[in-house]
C-alpha positions as CSV (number, residue, x, y, z in Angstrom):
1,X,100.9,301.3,-63.8
2,X,101.7,299.7,-60.4
3,X,100.2,297.3,-57.8
4,X,99.3,298.8,-54.4
5,X,98.6,296.7,-51.3
6,X,98.7,293.5,-53.4
7,X,95.3,293.8,-55.0
8,X,94.9,297.3,-56.3
9,X,96.2,298.4,-59.7
10,X,97.0,302.1,-60.0
11,X,97.2,303.9,-63.4
12,X,98.8,307.4,-63.3
13,X,97.4,310.2,-65.4
14,X,100.4,309.6,-67.8
15,X,99.3,305.9,-68.1
16,X,95.8,306.9,-68.9
17,X,97.0,309.3,-71.6
18,X,99.0,306.5,-73.1
19,X,96.0,304.2,-73.0
20,X,93.8,306.9,-74.6
21,X,96.2,307.3,-77.5
22,X,95.8,303.5,-78.2
23,X,92.0,303.7,-77.8
24,X,90.6,306.1,-80.5
25,X,87.8,308.3,-79.1
26,X,88.7,307.4,-75.5
27,X,86.5,309.4,-73.1
28,X,88.5,308.8,-69.9
29,X,89.7,312.1,-68.4
30,X,93.4,313.1,-67.9
31,X,93.6,311.8,-64.3
32,X,94.7,308.7,-62.4
33,X,92.4,305.7,-61.9
34,X,92.6,302.6,-59.7
35,X,90.9,299.2,-59.7
36,X,90.8,296.8,-56.8
37,X,90.3,293.0,-57.1
38,X,89.6,290.1,-54.7
39,X,91.8,287.0,-54.7
40,X,89.8,285.4,-57.4
41,X,90.2,288.4,-59.8
42,X,86.7,289.9,-59.4
43,X,86.6,293.7,-59.4
44,X,85.5,294.8,-56.0
45,X,86.2,298.6,-56.0
46,X,87.4,301.4,-58.2
47,X,87.6,305.2,-58.2
48,X,86.1,305.5,-61.8
49,X,83.3,308.0,-61.5
50,X,80.0,307.0,-63.0
51,X,80.3,309.7,-65.7
52,X,83.6,308.1,-66.8
53,X,82.2,304.6,-66.9
54,X,81.9,302.9,-70.3
55,X,83.8,300.7,-72.7
56,X,87.1,302.5,-72.0
57,X,86.9,302.0,-68.3
58,X,86.0,298.3,-68.7
59,X,89.0,297.9,-71.0
60,X,91.3,299.6,-68.5
61,X,89.9,297.4,-65.7
62,X,90.6,294.3,-67.9
63,X,94.2,295.5,-68.4
64,X,94.5,296.0,-64.6
65,X,93.2,292.5,-63.9
66,X,95.5,290.9,-66.5
67,X,98.5,292.8,-65.0
68,X,97.6,291.8,-61.4
69,X,96.7,288.2,-62.1
70,X,99.2,287.3,-64.8
71,X,101.9,290.0,-64.7
72,X,101.2,290.9,-68.3
73,X,101.8,294.4,-69.6
74,X,99.7,295.6,-72.5
75,X,101.4,296.7,-75.7
76,X,100.7,300.3,-75.1
77,X,102.7,300.4,-71.8
78,X,106.0,302.1,-72.2
79,X,107.6,301.0,-68.9
């Protein structure tokens, strides 16, 4: 998990696998995802395909926002 260009949070495929282990029944694929936010913390762009969209993607976006805005790592991150 890392911040790119000051407003985009990138999760590697390994990050997503770790997240999936903490989220039973996770339907996210084994790939990288990113989420981009504006200065106020609103999601403005992502590369999550529509067929991957769902509760898991929303939860991952929430993790990204919390990391970007507050510098907080979720418990499942093994940095």
